[in-house]
MARMAR-797741 format. One record per residue (C-alpha): x, y, z; residue number from 0. Coordinates in steps of 0.05 Angstrom, whole numbers, plus 5000, padded with zeros to 4 digits. Layout:
<<X; Y; Z>; NUM> ...
//
This chain:
<<1644; 5287; 8293>; 0> <<1577; 5268; 8263>; 1> <<1543; 5212; 8226>; 2> <<1529; 5229; 8153>; 3> <<1456; 5222; 8131>; 4> <<1439; 5194; 8063>; 5> <<1376; 5182; 8022>; 6> <<1311; 5204; 8055>; 7> <<1348; 5210; 8121>; 8> <<1384; 5271; 8093>; 9> <<1319; 5310; 8101>; 10> <<1313; 5318; 8176>; 11> <<1242; 5344; 8169>; 12> <<1221; 5279; 8137>; 13> <<1232; 5232; 8196>; 14> <<1233; 5231; 8271>; 15> <<1276; 5196; 8324>; 16> <<1212; 5177; 8361>; 17> <<1206; 5112; 8322>; 18> <<1279; 5098; 8307>; 19> <<1318; 5036; 8329>; 20> <<1347; 5074; 8388>; 21> <<1278; 5094; 8414>; 22> <<1252; 5023; 8405>; 23> <<1313; 4994; 8442>; 24> <<1305; 5042; 8500>; 25> <<1231; 5025; 8505>; 26> <<1249; 4950; 8507>; 27> <<1301; 4961; 8560>; 28> <<1255; 5002; 8604>; 29> <<1278; 5045; 8663>; 30> <<1350; 5043; 8688>; 31> <<1333; 4994; 8743>; 32> <<1309; 4944; 8690>; 33> <<1378; 4947; 8658>; 34> <<1408; 4930; 8726>; 35> <<1361; 4870; 8731>; 36> <<1383; 4849; 8661>; 37> <<1456; 4856; 8681>; 38> <<1443; 4811; 8741>; 39> <<1418; 4758; 8693>; 40> <<1485; 4762; 8658>; 41> <<1519; 4747; 8724>; 42> <<1479; 4683; 8730>; 43> <<1423; 4708; 8776>; 44> <<1358; 4675; 8757>; 45> <<1314; 4669; 8819>; 46> <<1269; 4723; 8846>; 47> <<1297; 4725; 8916>; 48> <<1368; 4731; 8890>; 49> <<1350; 4790; 8846>; 50> <<1319; 4825; 8906>; 51> <<1379; 4811; 8951>; 52> <<1434; 4827; 8900>; 53> <<1402; 4891; 8875>; 54> <<1377; 4916; 8942>; 55> <<1310; 4932; 8909>; 56> <<1240; 4922; 8936>; 57> <<1202; 4859; 8916>; 58> <<1149; 4900; 8881>; 59> <<1202; 4937; 8840>; 60> <<1237; 4872; 8819>; 61> <<1171; 4841; 8802>; 62> <<1154; 4899; 8756>; 63> <<1222; 4899; 8722>; 64> <<1222; 4824; 8711>; 65> <<1152; 4827; 8682>; 66> <<1174; 4883; 8635>; 67> <<1236; 4846; 8611>; 68> <<1197; 4782; 8599>; 69> <<1144; 4819; 8560>; 70> <<1199; 4854; 8519>; 71> <<1228; 4785; 8502>; 72> <<1295; 4796; 8537>; 73> <<1283; 4745; 8592>; 74> <<1244; 4679; 8593>; 75> <<1203; 4656; 8653>; 76> <<1211; 4582; 8668>; 77> <<1179; 4542; 8724>; 78> <<1218; 4502; 8776>; 79> <<1199; 4467; 8840>; 80> <<1239; 4449; 8901>; 81> <<1219; 4385; 8938>; 82> <<1158; 4399; 8981>; 83> <<1152; 4470; 8955>; 84> <<1103; 4504; 8909>; 85> <<1121; 4519; 8836>; 86> <<1164; 4581; 8828>; 87> <<1197; 4613; 8768>; 88> <<1267; 4626; 8743>; 89> <<1287; 4680; 8694>; 90> <<1338; 4667; 8638>; 91> <<1367; 4708; 8582>; 92> <<1336; 4696; 8514>; 93> <<1375; 4701; 8449>; 94> <<1348; 4772; 8444>; 95> <<1375; 4787; 8513>; 96> <<1442; 4754; 8501>; 97> <<1452; 4796; 8438>; 98> <<1453; 4859; 8481>; 99> <<1521; 4838; 8510>; 100> <<1561; 4888; 8467>; 101> <<1515; 4944; 8490>; 102> <<1523; 4926; 8564>; 103> <<1598; 4919; 8556>; 104> <<1600; 4987; 8523>; 105> <<1559; 5018; 8580>; 106> <<1607; 4988; 8632>; 107> <<1668; 5012; 8594>; 108> <<1639; 5082; 8583>; 109> <<1620; 5087; 8657>; 110> <<1689; 5067; 8681>; 111> <<1721; 5118; 8633>; 112> <<1678; 5179; 8644>; 113> <<1641; 5165; 8710>; 114> <<1693; 5131; 8754>; 115> <<1676; 5115; 8826>; 116> <<1709; 5149; 8886>; 117> <<1758; 5092; 8891>; 118> <<1776; 5092; 8817>; 119> <<1765; 5036; 8768>; 120> <<1719; 4982; 8796>; 121> <<1711; 4933; 8737>; 122> <<1758; 4900; 8688>; 123> <<1730; 4854; 8635>; 124> <<1779; 4803; 8606>; 125> <<1776; 4746; 8556>; 126> <<1777; 4678; 8591>; 127> <<1814; 4649; 8531>; 128> <<1875; 4695; 8530>; 129> <<1868; 4743; 8588>; 130> <<1867; 4806; 8546>; 131> <<1818; 4863; 8559>; 132> <<1748; 4859; 8530>; 133> <<1723; 4923; 8497>; 134> <<1663; 4944; 8455>; 135> <<1685; 4972; 8388>; 136> <<1652; 4997; 8324>; 137> <<1676; 4961; 8262>; 138> <<1651; 4949; 8192>; 139> <<1640; 4878; 8167>; 140> <<1707; 4882; 8131>; 141> <<1743; 4889; 8198>; 142> <<1760; 4964; 8197>; 143> <<1754; 5005; 8261>; 144> <<1703; 5060; 8245>; 145> <<1700; 5130; 8275>; 146> <<1634; 5167; 8283>; 147> <<1652; 5214; 8225>; 148> <<1663; 5153; 8180>; 149> <<1592; 5126; 8189>; 150> <<1537; 5137; 8137>; 151> <<1465; 5125; 8156>; 152> <<1421; 5109; 8097>; 153> <<1363; 5064; 8077>; 154> <<1375; 4989; 8084>; 155> <<1395; 4947; 8025>; 156> <<1347; 4889; 8017>; 157> <<1373; 4818; 8009>; 158> <<1330; 4809; 7948>; 159> <<1348; 4870; 7909>; 160> <<1302; 4892; 7851>; 161> <<1366; 4916; 7817>; 162> <<1390; 4847; 7797>; 163> <<1424; 4833; 7863>; 164> <<1463; 4898; 7861>; 165> <<1492; 4905; 7932>; 166> <<1491; 4980; 7925>; 167> <<1416; 4982; 7914>; 168> <<1424; 5014; 7845>; 169> <<1455; 5076; 7877>; 170> <<1515; 5099; 7833>; 171> <<1542; 5143; 7889>; 172> <<1543; 5085; 7938>; 173> <<1575; 5040; 7885>; 174> <<1628; 5093; 7873>; 175> <<1645; 5098; 7947>; 176> <<1650; 5022; 7951>; 177> <<1700; 5022; 7894>; 178> <<1739; 5081; 7923>; 179> <<1718; 5129; 7867>; 180> <<1702; 5202; 7883>; 181> <<1632; 5229; 7870>; 182> <<1621; 5254; 7799>; 183> <<1618; 5327; 7820>; 184> <<1685; 5320; 7856>; 185> <<1723; 5298; 7794>; 186> <<1769; 5348; 7760>; 187> <<1753; 5386; 7697>; 188> <<1814; 5354; 7664>; 189> <<1785; 5284; 7678>; 190> <<1718; 5303; 7649>; 191> <<1751; 5335; 7588>; 192> <<1794; 5274; 7577>; 193> <<1732; 5229; 7578>; 194> <<1697; 5274; 7529>; 195> <<1756; 5269; 7481>; 196> <<1760; 5194; 7488>; 197> <<1686; 5188; 7475>; 198> <<1691; 5232; 7413>; 199> <<1745; 5188; 7383>; 200> <<1701; 5126; 7385>; 201> <<1647; 5147; 7336>; 202> <<1634; 5103; 7278>; 203> <<1584; 5082; 7227>; 204> 
//
């Protein structure tokens, strides 16, 4: 099962994974311990001492991970002050950090499936509204579940298309797939012959 490559991505010598979205995301997340710090923020942890206690990490390690996540834009650093105490800082998820929720849910689900603990399943995520299980799924914007072998990776289609707003970017092959038509080279000889005859009968002066 593989992702199909289209456009300039079809030439694997023409581009590198070193500057792809996956590489940039991993760089933003940082080392595995930073992902654990980010997960703690999802559980409502926002003060330095609580990060240290809950994660059983050293203060220097937590300091470094929080600094990295703030710089990456995943956490915000906001001051607070208890009565009679000096100003300290809390850490909260930004919109950018919150949008990683499907990724973290997917990691938890994958870990429980393929790397179970000695005591079996440890985590179950459920929807507060109905009680059903929460899962991370790959779907298209039309609502279809999509397998890996059904994904095509190609160049993005700009909102302001130079092709008169053509959502297929002027690509006939992409337009054909969207309409459910087979590629031109996959059509039968009979179909091409029939078109030729139909075209020949429409001549006129």
